[in-house]
C-alpha positions in Angstrom: -27.1 -0.1 -9.2 -24.0 -2.2 -8.9 -24.5 -5.9 -9.4 -25.6 -7.5 -5.9 -22.5 -9.8 -6.3 -19.7 -7.3 -5.3 -20.0 -4.4 -2.7 -16.6 -3.4 -2.0 -13.6 -3.1 -3.9 -10.2 -3.1 -1.9 -7.0 -1.8 -3.2 -3.4 -2.2 -2.4 -1.5 1.0 -2.9 2.0 0.8 -3.8 2.2 -0.5 -7.4 -1.5 -0.5 -7.7 -2.5 3.2 -7.0 1.1 4.7 -6.7 4.4 3.7 -8.5 7.1 3.1 -6.2 10.9 3.1 -7.0 12.6 2.1 -4.3 15.9 2.6 -5.7 15.4 6.7 -5.5 15.0 6.4 -2.0 17.9 4.1 -1.4 20.3 6.3 -3.5 19.5 9.3 -1.1 20.1 7.1 1.9 23.6 5.6 0.5 24.5 9.1 -0.5 28.0 9.4 1.5 28.0 6.0 2.9 30.2 2.8 1.9 27.2 0.9 1.2 25.6 0.8 -2.3 22.1 1.7 -2.7 21.1 -2.3 -3.3 23.2 -3.0 -0.1 21.2 -0.4 2.2 17.8 -2.0 1.0 19.3 -5.3 1.8 19.8 -4.3 5.4 16.6 -2.7 5.7 14.5 -5.5 4.6 16.8 -7.8 6.7 16.8 -5.6 9.9 15.2 -7.2 12.9 13.0 -4.5 13.3 11.8 -3.8 9.9 8.3 -6.0 10.8 8.1 -3.7 14.0 8.2 -0.7 11.5 5.4 -2.2 9.0 3.2 -3.2 11.9 3.5 -0.1 14.2 5.6 -1.3 17.0 8.0 1.3 16.4 7.5 5.2 16.1 9.0 7.0 13.2 11.6 9.1 15.0 12.7 5.8 16.5 12.7 4.3 13.3 14.9 7.1 11.9 17.4 6.9 14.6 17.7 3.2 14.8 18.3 3.1 10.9 20.8 6.2 10.7 22.8 4.6 13.4 22.7 1.2 11.8 23.7 2.6 8.4 26.1 5.3 9.6 23.9 8.1 8.2 23.8 11.5 9.7 20.3 12.9 8.2 18.0 14.6 10.2 14.5 12.9 10.8 13.1 15.9 8.2 15.9 14.8 5.7 15.2 11.1 6.3 11.5 11.4 5.8 12.1 13.4 2.4 14.4 10.9 1.4 12.3 8.0 2.5 9.3 9.5 0.5 11.6 9.6 -2.7 10.5 6.2 -3.7 6.8 7.5 -4.2 6.1 8.8 -7.7 3.9 11.9 -7.7 2.0 10.9 -10.6 -0.7 8.5 -9.6 -1.5 5.5 -11.9 -5.3 5.9 -12.1 -7.2 8.6 -13.4 -9.5 10.2 -10.7 -12.4 10.0 -12.9 -11.9 5.9 -12.8 -11.5 6.0 -9.0 -14.8 8.4 -8.6 -16.7 6.3 -10.8 -16.0 3.3 -8.9 -16.9 5.3 -5.7 -20.6 5.7 -6.9 -21.5 2.2 -7.1 -19.1 0.4 -4.6 -17.4 1.0 -1.3 -14.0 1.6 -1.9 -11.1 0.6 0.6 -7.2 0.7 1.0 -5.5 -2.3 2.2 -1.6 -1.9 2.6 2.0 -3.1 4.4 3.1 0.3 4.8 4.4 3.0 7.3 3.2 6.2 8.8 6.2 8.5 7.0 4.9 7.2 3.6 1.2 7.6 4.6 1.3 10.9 6.0 3.1 11.8 2.8 0.8 10.3 0.5 -2.6 11.2 1.9 -1.3 15.0 2.0 -0.4 14.6 -1.5 -2.7 12.4 -3.8 -6.5 13.9 -3.9 -7.7 10.5 -4.9 -7.6 9.2 -1.3 -10.8 11.0 -0.7 -12.6 8.2 -2.8 -11.5 5.7 0.0 -13.2 6.4 3.2 -12.2 3.1 4.6 -8.3 2.5 5.2 -6.6 -0.5 6.6 -2.7 0.1 7.1 -0.6 -2.3 8.6 1.2 0.1 10.9 -2.3 1.1 12.6 -3.8 -2.4 12.9 -0.5 -4.2 14.1 -0.5 -6.8 11.5 0.5 -7.1 7.9 -0.3 -9.3 4.8 -0.7 -12.3 4.1 -2.0 -12.7 8.0 -5.6 -13.3 7.6 -6.2 -11.0 10.4 -6.0 -8.1 8.1 -7.8 -9.0 5.3 -10.7 -9.5 8.2 -10.1 -6.5 9.6 -10.7 -4.9 6.4 -13.8 -6.6 5.4 -15.3 -5.9 9.0 -14.7 -2.2 8.0 -16.3 -2.4 4.9 -19.3 -4.5 6.3 -19.4 -6.9 3.7 -19.3 -10.4 3.4 -15.7 -11.9 1.6 -17.3 -13.0 -1.5 -19.0 -9.4 -2.0 -15.5 -8.3 -2.0 -12.6 -7.8 -5.0 -9.0 -7.4 -3.8 -6.3 -6.1 -6.0 -2.8 -6.5 -5.4 0.5 -6.3 -7.3 2.1 -9.2 -5.3 0.4 -12.7 -6.3 0.7 -14.2 -2.8 -1.3 -11.2 -1.2 -4.1 -11.7 -3.9 -4.1 -15.4 -3.1 -4.3 -15.0 0.6 -7.4 -13.0 -0.2 -8.6 -15.4 -2.4 -8.4 -18.0 0.0 -10.7 -16.3 2.5 -13.2 -16.1 -0.2 -12.5 -12.8 -1.8 -11.8 -12.4 -5.5 -8.3 -11.7 -5.9 -6.8 -9.9 -8.7 -3.0 -9.4 -9.4 -2.4 -6.0 -10.6 -0.5 -5.6 -13.7 -1.6 -2.3 -15.6 -4.8 0.2 -15.7 -6.1 -1.6 -18.8 -5.5 -5.1 -17.4 -7.4 -4.0 -14.2 -10.7 -2.6 -16.2 -10.8 -5.8 -18.5 -10.6 -7.9 -15.1 -13.5 -5.7 -14.0 -15.5 -6.2 -17.1 -15.3 -9.8 -16.7 -16.6 -9.7 -13.3 -19.6 -7.2 -14.3 -17.9 -4.5 -12.2 -19.3 -1.0 -13.4 -16.1 1.2 -14.5 -17.9 4.4 -15.9 
């Protein structure tokens, strides 16, 4: 049996479970444009509808139309989706053995600021998602990290108190936001570091 202290382990996705290289997608979006890949990414991050996209207030097809029009690109929706997903590395960061072992003793959950194009691709491509029955995505719940609301929704879905949950994120601000609510926050650096942190917390890792 797992130690009584922790009952749920909540993971971010990008750069924690899946490697992300934004430049690969931006190279594709910038192809044929007068903008550099860096300028394209800056334009996307600063787009007035970026948060709407992350929080589900704009559909994938409307996002495609909005962004290609703004950038002057001529990609079809299918081409845009393929390019958008190039940011996601096909080789997961952790072994399935590791995640399966955790799933036998703890409730595993996902908590991610993400979008439907990425998640449709990720859930279809990566078998490890089957170990995460609880999945809280910003675009589905209408809010994003570090807003406390999305953490509370995750705890509710896990049916645990904050002190019974561990949250792992590559962004220190987001891990700190979880810690302020009473969770144990871990800033992810590497699989080896995470295993060491888990051992220090008494989490069974197989």
